[in-house]
C-alpha positions as CSV (number, residue, x, y, z in Angstrom):
1,M,-47.6,81.2,-51.7
2,L,-49.6,78.7,-49.6
3,E,-53.1,79.7,-48.7
4,N,-54.2,79.5,-45.1
5,I,-57.0,76.9,-44.5
6,L,-59.5,76.7,-41.6
7,I,-61.6,73.5,-41.4
8,K,-64.7,74.0,-39.2
9,N,-66.7,71.7,-37.0
10,T,-65.3,68.3,-38.1
11,L,-64.7,64.9,-36.8
12,I,-61.0,64.1,-36.5
13,L,-58.9,61.0,-36.2
14,I,-56.1,62.9,-34.5
15,Q,-53.8,59.9,-34.5
16,P,-54.5,56.2,-34.4
17,G,-56.6,55.5,-31.3
18,E,-57.7,59.1,-30.7
19,I,-61.0,60.5,-32.1
20,A,-62.3,64.0,-31.4
21,E,-65.6,65.5,-32.4
22,N,-66.6,69.1,-33.3
23,Q,-63.1,70.3,-34.0
24,D,-61.6,73.1,-36.0
25,I,-58.2,72.7,-37.8
26,L,-56.1,75.8,-38.6
27,I,-53.5,75.3,-41.3
28,E,-50.8,78.0,-41.9
29,N,-47.7,77.9,-44.1
30,G,-48.0,74.2,-44.8
31,Y,-48.3,73.2,-41.1
32,I,-51.1,72.6,-38.6
33,K,-51.2,75.7,-36.5
34,K,-54.0,74.8,-34.1
35,V,-56.6,72.2,-33.4
36,D,-59.4,73.2,-31.0
37,Y,-63.1,73.0,-30.3
38,H,-63.7,76.4,-31.7
39,I,-61.2,78.7,-33.5
40,N,-62.4,82.3,-34.0
41,D,-62.6,83.0,-37.7
42,E,-63.6,86.7,-37.5
43,N,-60.4,88.1,-38.9
44,F,-59.3,84.9,-40.7
45,K,-58.0,85.4,-44.3
46,G,-58.0,82.2,-46.3
47,S,-60.3,79.3,-47.2
48,I,-62.9,78.3,-44.7
49,I,-64.1,74.7,-45.1
50,D,-67.3,73.3,-43.6
51,G,-66.2,69.9,-42.2
52,S,-69.5,68.9,-40.6
53,N,-70.1,66.0,-42.9
54,N,-66.5,64.9,-43.0
55,L,-64.0,63.0,-41.0
56,F,-60.5,64.4,-41.3
57,M,-57.4,62.2,-40.6
58,P,-53.7,62.0,-41.4
59,G,-53.1,60.9,-44.9
60,L,-52.3,57.2,-45.6
61,I,-48.7,56.2,-46.5
62,D,-47.9,53.4,-49.0
63,S,-44.6,52.1,-47.8
64,H,-43.9,50.0,-51.0
65,V,-45.1,50.8,-54.5
66,H,-43.9,49.9,-58.0
67,T,-44.6,52.7,-60.4
68,G,-43.1,50.8,-63.3
69,Q,-45.7,48.0,-62.9
70,Q,-48.8,50.3,-63.0
71,L,-49.6,49.2,-66.6
72,L,-49.6,45.6,-65.6
73,R,-52.9,45.8,-63.7
74,G,-55.0,42.7,-64.2
75,R,-52.2,40.6,-65.8
76,I,-50.7,39.1,-62.6
77,L,-53.6,37.5,-60.8
78,D,-53.6,33.7,-61.5
79,A,-50.5,34.0,-63.6
80,K,-48.1,31.0,-63.4
81,P,-45.0,31.4,-61.2
82,I,-42.5,32.8,-61.1
83,I,-44.2,36.1,-62.1
84,W,-41.1,38.2,-61.6
85,T,-39.2,36.4,-64.3
86,R,-42.2,35.4,-66.5
87,V,-44.1,38.7,-66.5
88,M,-42.7,41.6,-64.5
89,L,-39.1,41.7,-65.6
90,P,-39.8,41.2,-69.3
91,F,-42.4,44.0,-69.1
92,E,-40.1,46.4,-67.3
93,T,-37.4,45.9,-70.0
94,Q,-39.8,47.3,-72.5
95,L,-40.6,50.5,-70.6
96,T,-40.0,53.8,-72.2
97,D,-40.0,57.4,-70.9
98,A,-43.5,57.8,-72.4
99,K,-44.8,54.6,-70.8
100,M,-43.3,55.5,-67.5
101,K,-44.8,59.0,-67.6
102,L,-48.3,57.5,-68.1
103,S,-47.6,54.9,-65.4
104,A,-46.8,57.6,-62.9
105,E,-49.7,59.8,-63.9
106,I,-52.2,56.9,-63.4
107,A,-50.5,55.9,-60.1
108,A,-50.6,59.5,-58.8
109,L,-54.3,59.8,-59.7
110,E,-55.0,56.5,-58.0
111,M,-53.2,57.5,-54.8
112,I,-54.7,60.9,-54.6
113,T,-58.3,59.7,-55.1
114,S,-57.9,56.9,-52.6
115,G,-56.4,59.0,-49.8
116,T,-52.7,58.1,-50.0
117,T,-50.7,61.3,-49.4
118,G,-47.3,59.7,-49.1
119,F,-45.5,56.8,-50.8
120,V,-42.1,55.0,-51.1
121,E,-41.3,53.9,-54.6
122,S,-39.3,50.7,-54.6
123,G,-37.3,51.3,-57.8
124,S,-37.9,51.1,-61.5
125,Y,-36.5,52.3,-64.8
126,H,-37.0,55.7,-66.5
127,M,-37.6,57.2,-63.0
128,M,-36.7,60.7,-64.2
129,S,-40.0,60.7,-66.2
130,A,-41.9,59.4,-63.2
131,A,-40.3,62.0,-60.8
132,S,-41.4,64.9,-63.0
133,V,-45.0,63.7,-62.7
134,Y,-44.8,63.1,-59.0
135,A,-43.3,66.6,-58.5
136,Q,-46.3,68.1,-60.3
137,S,-48.8,66.0,-58.4
138,G,-47.9,67.4,-55.0
139,L,-47.7,63.9,-53.5
140,R,-45.1,63.4,-50.8
141,G,-42.8,60.6,-51.9
142,A,-39.5,58.9,-51.7
143,L,-38.2,57.7,-55.1
144,S,-35.5,55.2,-56.1
145,S,-34.1,53.7,-59.3
146,S,-34.0,50.0,-60.0
147,T,-30.5,49.0,-59.0
148,M,-29.2,45.6,-60.1
149,D,-25.9,44.4,-61.8
150,D,-26.6,40.7,-62.5
151,P,-24.7,40.0,-65.8
152,T,-27.5,37.6,-66.8
153,L,-30.2,40.3,-66.9
154,P,-31.7,41.3,-70.3
155,K,-29.5,43.5,-72.4
156,E,-32.1,46.4,-72.1
157,I,-31.4,46.8,-68.4
158,K,-28.0,45.2,-68.0
159,M,-25.6,47.5,-66.2
160,S,-22.4,47.5,-64.0
161,A,-22.4,48.4,-60.4
162,N,-21.1,51.9,-61.2
163,E,-23.7,52.4,-63.9
164,A,-26.5,51.3,-61.5
165,I,-25.3,53.7,-58.8
166,Q,-24.9,56.6,-61.3
167,Q,-28.6,56.0,-62.4
168,N,-29.7,56.6,-58.8
169,N,-27.2,59.5,-58.3
170,E,-28.8,61.3,-61.3
171,L,-32.3,60.8,-59.8
172,Y,-31.0,62.1,-56.4
173,D,-29.2,65.1,-57.9
174,N,-32.3,66.2,-59.9
175,F,-35.2,65.5,-57.6
176,N,-34.1,65.1,-54.0
177,G,-35.8,68.1,-52.3
178,T,-37.9,69.0,-55.3
179,S,-41.6,69.7,-54.5
180,N,-42.4,67.1,-51.7
181,L,-40.0,64.5,-53.0
182,K,-36.9,62.9,-51.6
183,V,-34.7,60.1,-53.1
184,Y,-33.6,56.8,-51.6
185,Y,-31.1,54.3,-52.8
186,S,-32.1,50.7,-53.5
187,L,-31.1,47.1,-53.9
188,R,-33.9,46.0,-56.2
189,A,-33.3,42.2,-55.8
190,L,-30.6,41.0,-53.5
191,N,-29.9,38.0,-55.6
192,A,-29.3,40.3,-58.6
193,C,-26.8,42.6,-56.7
194,S,-23.1,41.9,-56.4
195,D,-21.3,42.5,-53.1
196,E,-19.7,45.5,-54.9
197,L,-23.1,47.1,-55.7
198,I,-24.5,46.4,-52.2
199,L,-21.6,48.2,-50.6
200,K,-21.6,51.1,-53.1
201,A,-25.4,51.6,-52.6
202,S,-25.0,51.5,-48.8
203,D,-22.1,54.0,-48.9
204,M,-24.0,56.4,-51.1
205,A,-27.1,56.3,-48.9
206,K,-25.0,56.9,-45.8
207,S,-23.0,59.7,-47.4
208,R,-26.1,61.5,-48.4
209,N,-28.0,60.7,-45.2
210,T,-30.8,59.1,-47.0
211,F,-32.4,55.6,-46.8
212,L,-31.5,52.3,-48.5
213,E,-34.3,50.0,-49.4
214,A,-34.3,46.4,-50.6
215,H,-36.7,43.5,-51.3
216,M,-36.0,41.1,-48.5
217,N,-37.0,37.5,-47.6
218,E,-40.0,37.6,-50.0
219,Y,-39.7,34.0,-51.4
220,P,-38.2,30.8,-50.0
221,A,-36.2,30.4,-53.2
222,E,-34.8,33.9,-52.9
223,V,-33.7,33.2,-49.3
224,Q,-32.1,29.9,-50.4
225,G,-30.3,31.7,-53.1
226,I,-28.5,34.0,-50.6
227,I,-27.8,31.0,-48.4
228,D,-26.2,29.2,-51.3
229,R,-24.2,32.3,-52.3
230,T,-23.0,33.4,-48.8
231,G,-23.7,30.6,-46.3
232,Q,-25.9,33.0,-44.4
233,H,-29.6,34.1,-44.4
234,P,-30.2,37.5,-46.1
235,Y,-30.3,39.7,-43.0
236,E,-27.2,37.9,-41.5
237,F,-25.4,38.6,-44.8
238,L,-26.2,42.3,-44.8
239,E,-25.3,42.6,-41.1
240,K,-21.9,41.2,-41.9
241,M,-21.6,43.7,-44.8
242,D,-22.4,46.6,-42.3
243,V,-25.4,47.7,-44.4
244,L,-28.2,47.6,-41.8
245,G,-29.3,50.4,-39.6
246,P,-32.3,52.7,-38.9
247,H,-32.1,54.0,-42.5
248,F,-32.6,50.5,-44.0
249,I,-36.0,49.4,-45.2
250,G,-36.6,45.7,-45.7
251,A,-39.7,45.3,-48.0
252,H,-41.8,42.2,-47.5
253,S,-39.6,40.4,-44.9
254,I,-42.0,37.4,-44.7
255,F,-39.6,34.4,-44.2
256,L,-37.5,35.4,-41.2
257,T,-35.5,33.2,-38.8
258,A,-35.5,34.0,-35.1
259,H,-31.9,35.3,-35.5
260,E,-32.9,37.6,-38.3
261,K,-35.7,39.0,-36.2
262,E,-33.1,39.8,-33.5
263,I,-30.9,41.4,-36.1
264,I,-33.7,43.6,-37.4
265,Q,-34.5,44.7,-33.9
266,K,-30.9,45.3,-33.0
267,H,-30.2,47.6,-35.9
268,H,-33.6,49.3,-35.8
269,V,-34.4,48.3,-39.3
270,K,-37.7,49.3,-40.8
271,I,-39.8,46.7,-42.7
272,C,-42.9,46.7,-44.8
273,H,-45.6,44.1,-45.5
274,C,-47.8,44.1,-48.7
275,P,-50.9,42.1,-47.6
276,F,-52.6,41.2,-51.0
277,S,-49.3,40.5,-52.7
278,N,-47.7,38.6,-49.7
279,A,-50.8,36.4,-49.1
280,G,-49.9,34.4,-52.2
281,K,-46.4,33.7,-50.7
282,G,-46.6,33.5,-47.0
283,V,-47.8,35.2,-43.8
284,P,-45.3,37.4,-41.8
285,D,-45.0,37.2,-38.0
286,T,-46.3,40.8,-37.7
287,P,-47.8,40.7,-34.2
288,E,-44.4,39.4,-32.9
289,L,-42.4,42.0,-34.8
290,L,-44.6,44.8,-33.6
291,D,-44.4,43.5,-30.0
292,H,-40.6,43.9,-30.3
293,H,-41.0,47.5,-31.5
294,I,-40.0,46.8,-35.1
295,P,-41.7,49.5,-37.2
296,A,-43.6,47.7,-40.0
297,G,-45.5,49.6,-42.6
298,I,-48.1,48.6,-45.1
299,G,-47.6,48.8,-48.9
300,T,-49.6,47.9,-51.9
301,D,-46.7,46.5,-54.0
302,G,-48.1,48.4,-56.9
303,A,-51.1,48.2,-59.1
304,A,-50.1,44.8,-60.6
305,H,-51.0,43.4,-57.2
306,G,-54.6,44.5,-56.7
307,G,-54.3,48.3,-57.1
308,L,-53.1,51.1,-54.8
309,S,-55.9,51.3,-52.3
310,L,-54.5,51.0,-48.8
311,W,-58.1,50.7,-47.5
312,N,-58.2,47.3,-49.3
313,E,-54.8,46.4,-48.0
314,M,-55.8,47.1,-44.4
315,K,-58.9,45.0,-44.6
316,I,-57.1,42.1,-46.2
317,F,-54.3,42.4,-43.5
318,R,-56.8,42.3,-40.7
319,S,-58.4,39.1,-42.1
320,V,-55.1,37.4,-42.8
321,M,-53.6,38.2,-39.4
322,N,-56.7,37.0,-37.5
323,L,-57.0,33.8,-39.5
324,H,-53.3,32.9,-39.3
325,H,-52.3,34.2,-35.9
326,G,-55.5,35.1,-34.0
327,V,-57.3,31.8,-34.5
328,Q,-54.2,29.7,-33.5
329,K,-53.7,31.8,-30.4
330,H,-57.4,32.3,-29.6
331,I,-56.9,36.1,-29.8
332,P,-59.6,37.4,-32.2
333,N,-58.4,41.0,-32.0
334,I,-54.7,40.2,-32.4
335,M,-54.5,43.0,-35.0
336,P,-56.9,45.7,-33.8
337,S,-57.8,48.7,-35.9
338,K,-55.5,51.0,-34.0
339,R,-52.5,48.8,-34.7
340,I,-53.3,48.6,-38.4
341,F,-53.6,52.4,-38.6
342,D,-50.4,52.7,-36.7
343,M,-48.7,50.6,-39.4
344,T,-50.2,52.6,-42.3
345,I,-49.9,56.1,-40.8
346,S,-47.3,56.2,-37.9
347,N,-44.9,53.6,-39.1
348,G,-45.4,54.8,-42.7
349,A,-44.2,58.2,-41.5
350,Q,-41.0,56.6,-40.2
351,I,-40.4,54.7,-43.4
352,L,-40.9,58.0,-45.3
353,N,-38.3,59.5,-42.9
354,E,-40.9,61.9,-41.4
355,E,-41.2,60.6,-37.8
356,G,-42.4,63.5,-35.7
357,T,-43.5,65.6,-38.6
358,L,-46.3,63.4,-40.2
359,G,-49.0,61.1,-38.8
360,K,-50.9,63.4,-36.5
361,I,-53.4,66.2,-36.8
362,Q,-51.6,68.2,-34.1
363,A,-50.0,71.6,-33.9
364,G,-46.5,71.6,-35.4
365,Y,-47.1,68.7,-37.8
366,K,-47.1,69.0,-41.6
367,A,-50.6,69.5,-43.0
368,D,-50.9,66.2,-44.8
369,L,-54.5,65.1,-44.3
370,I,-57.5,63.7,-46.0
371,G,-61.2,64.3,-45.6
372,I,-63.8,61.4,-45.9
373,D,-67.4,61.9,-46.6
374,I,-69.1,60.1,-43.7
375,N,-72.7,61.1,-44.5
376,Q,-73.3,57.9,-46.4
377,P,-75.4,54.8,-45.7
378,H,-72.4,52.4,-45.5
379,L,-70.6,54.6,-42.9
380,Y,-73.3,56.2,-40.8
381,P,-74.2,55.8,-38.0
382,S,-71.1,54.4,-36.2
383,G,-70.5,53.3,-32.7
384,N,-66.8,53.4,-33.1
385,W,-65.4,55.6,-36.0
386,Q,-61.9,54.1,-36.0
387,N,-63.4,50.7,-36.5
388,T,-65.8,52.0,-39.2
389,L,-62.8,53.5,-41.0
390,L,-61.1,50.1,-41.2
391,E,-64.2,48.0,-41.9
392,S,-66.2,50.1,-44.3
393,V,-64.4,53.1,-45.9
394,N,-63.4,52.6,-49.5
395,A,-61.1,54.6,-51.7
396,N,-63.9,56.6,-53.3
397,D,-65.2,57.9,-49.9
398,V,-62.1,60.2,-49.8
399,T,-63.2,63.6,-51.1
400,E,-60.5,66.0,-49.8
401,M,-56.7,65.9,-49.8
402,I,-54.3,68.5,-48.4
403,I,-50.5,68.0,-48.6
404,G,-48.1,70.5,-47.1
405,G,-51.0,72.9,-46.6
406,K,-52.1,72.8,-50.3
407,F,-55.3,71.3,-51.6
408,I,-54.4,68.5,-53.9
409,M,-58.1,67.3,-54.2
410,R,-61.2,69.2,-53.4
411,N,-64.7,67.6,-53.6
412,R,-63.2,64.6,-55.5
413,E,-61.7,67.0,-58.1
414,V,-57.9,66.5,-58.5
415,L,-56.4,70.0,-58.7
416,T,-52.7,69.2,-59.7
417,L,-53.1,66.8,-62.6
418,D,-55.3,66.8,-65.7
419,Q,-57.4,63.8,-64.9
420,E,-59.5,63.9,-68.1
421,R,-56.4,63.8,-70.3
422,I,-54.7,61.1,-68.3
423,M,-57.8,58.8,-68.3
424,Y,-58.0,59.4,-72.1
425,E,-54.4,58.2,-72.4
426,A,-55.1,55.3,-70.1
427,R,-58.1,54.2,-72.3
428,K,-55.9,54.4,-75.4
429,W,-53.3,52.2,-73.7
430,N,-56.0,49.7,-72.7
431,D,-57.3,49.6,-76.3
432,S,-53.9,48.8,-77.5
433,L,-53.5,45.6,-75.4
């Protein structure tokens, strides 16, 4: 049974663009019951938290993560292209249930200790092992299996369209609705998916009223491959296949034609940018996309691409956007802090299929929130707390995490996973490299 929680006298980022001081937050049955200047605690039964040295805010949402690449940390930076075929795919073919379990354990720890309460997994192998870990962690996530049927793939991961769908069906049947998890369908790499598989994945997602995600327009060569195969750009091709809609997520979406942007807007497609990873490939037209009300989230692209800290990603994104778009247009605040937090929190909620239930500290919303220790020299004092969050907060400033009204981390202590054992296993893995 969930314990009631009352956070007293704290600073709140209610939602991007709205800060409130000296607030109390009442949490009951997994939801935010009340937010007010003073909530009477005379007859309150539950945990009372002193929030006077904290800032509480909605949890961050990683809209694109690769659990299966967690053990590749440090081995991608400066690697020769094409890293997908030279490093990542060979590594994933060697994954086992045990390696995937450790990957998910480390990933879950990293997300919890950096303030990421929700995530969207983009698809990997041995996902049943990862799902068990994520269910235990208490994180709110959407999972997917790696779905490809290219006959030239390595024998360890080669499968037919039906086998690929069955792999995702098994994940859905076992874990959709378990703990805080849901299951999406995926097209891992469009060039490695037959027309048959694309249609089957789309049909399954629609029949189960869940999302379909795909890596889209990430590399010029990838785009050209679809043009050579179909005579159309990727989003044009999927529109013709009747795959697109508000339940479709196009990860990356860097190299878009004007017509593809119109298609994305027309079908209410959701997209996601991964700043550190994408900066080595190209710069998306994010200000234009947001101006056209296309919900774009922010993702880390997994630990192989600089780790799972969304605080780092938001700082990088601000810099890239200003340098590439702001300088050219003489608009130094082309990507202000509110807009970046909107991407990471509000748009992330949409991509996690939680629009209207996540992303605000407001009565009626799910109690997914994080507490940041602001009583520190690099954070205090502040003339604008939202700007300070973006500019100066780091992952290790997050001390509290509540998901669905349950404490997942308290005073930097992770409560749902055995951090000491996991770090021991991680060191053993590192020593074996």
